[in-house]
C-alpha positions in Angstrom: 146.9 86.4 19.8 149.9 83.9 19.8 148.7 80.6 20.6 151.1 79.0 22.8 153.0 76.1 21.1 151.4 76.1 17.7 153.7 79.2 16.2 150.6 80.4 14.6 147.9 83.1 15.7 144.3 82.4 17.3 141.3 84.4 16.9 139.9 86.0 20.3 137.4 88.8 21.2 138.1 91.5 23.2 135.2 92.8 24.9 135.0 96.5 25.7 132.8 98.3 28.3 132.7 102.2 28.3 131.3 104.7 30.8 131.2 108.2 29.9 128.1 110.4 31.2 129.8 113.6 30.9 127.4 114.7 28.6 124.2 114.3 31.0 126.4 116.1 33.5 127.1 113.2 35.6 130.5 113.7 38.2 131.1 109.9 37.7 134.7 109.3 36.3 134.7 107.7 33.0 135.8 104.3 32.7 137.1 101.8 30.5 137.0 98.1 30.7 138.5 95.3 28.3 137.9 91.6 28.8 139.3 88.8 26.6 137.6 85.7 25.7 138.5 82.8 23.5 135.3 83.2 21.0 132.4 85.5 20.8 130.1 83.5 22.7 127.1 85.4 24.4 128.1 83.9 27.6 131.0 86.1 28.3 129.1 89.6 28.2 126.2 87.6 30.6 128.9 86.9 33.2 130.8 90.5 32.3 127.2 92.3 32.9 125.6 89.7 35.1 124.8 92.3 37.7 123.9 95.3 35.4 120.8 96.4 34.9 120.3 99.9 32.8 120.8 100.7 29.1 123.5 98.9 26.9 124.1 100.2 23.4 125.8 97.5 21.9 126.3 96.5 18.4 124.4 94.0 16.2 126.4 91.3 17.6 124.2 88.4 18.9 126.5 87.8 21.8 124.7 90.5 23.4 120.9 88.9 22.7 120.1 87.3 25.8 120.9 90.1 27.8 118.1 92.0 26.1 115.5 89.0 26.9 113.0 89.6 29.4 113.4 86.4 31.3 117.2 87.2 31.9 117.6 86.7 36.0 118.3 90.4 37.0 115.9 91.6 34.4 116.5 92.5 30.9 119.1 95.7 29.8 117.3 98.2 27.8 119.1 98.2 24.2 120.1 101.3 22.6 120.5 100.7 19.1 123.7 101.6 17.5 122.7 104.1 14.5 126.1 103.5 12.4 125.0 99.8 12.1 121.5 101.0 11.1 122.9 103.8 8.6 125.4 101.6 7.1 122.7 99.0 6.1 120.3 101.3 4.9 123.0 103.1 2.9 124.1 99.7 1.8 120.8 99.0 0.0 120.8 102.6 -1.4 123.6 102.2 -3.5 122.8 98.6 -4.3 119.2 99.9 -5.4 119.1 103.6 -5.5 115.6 102.9 -4.1 113.8 106.4 -2.9 112.8 105.1 0.4 115.9 103.7 1.6 117.6 107.8 0.1 114.9 109.0 2.1 115.4 107.3 5.1 119.2 108.4 5.2 117.9 112.0 5.6 116.8 112.0 9.1 119.6 110.1 10.2 122.2 112.3 8.7 119.9 115.0 10.4 120.1 113.3 14.0 124.1 113.4 13.4 124.2 116.6 12.4 122.0 117.6 15.8 124.5 115.4 18.0 127.5 116.9 16.5 126.1 120.4 17.3 125.3 119.5 20.3 128.7 118.3 21.3 130.7 120.7 19.6 128.6 124.2 19.5 131.8 125.7 17.9 130.4 123.4 14.7 127.8 125.3 12.6 125.7 122.8 10.6 128.1 120.1 11.2 131.1 121.9 9.6 134.0 122.6 11.5 135.0 126.1 11.1 
């Protein structure tokens, strides 16, 4: 964003919250909500989600950590980790070391991706579109 009066840009954070439960037969309307903050401090998602009490898929941003704390006022949210982040880190280890354990751990993640793709797009066979 443009920093007023400074003739240069300033980095900020756009927090994005999405609800889409159609894959579990919910009739709730999908929704997205965006909130700007000037930084990545954890106080922002804590404020945004102060009354929320369910699962939260989140990346490894430290700003979310307090949301998963058992001492949180409204109780800890349930963290749903991101497979893409876990896979990327494991893939980085494999590329740099060619470790058999890293390669071995990538295979079930790939199978989960194929299963998810097949469930979401049944016209795809083994994860490959026709």
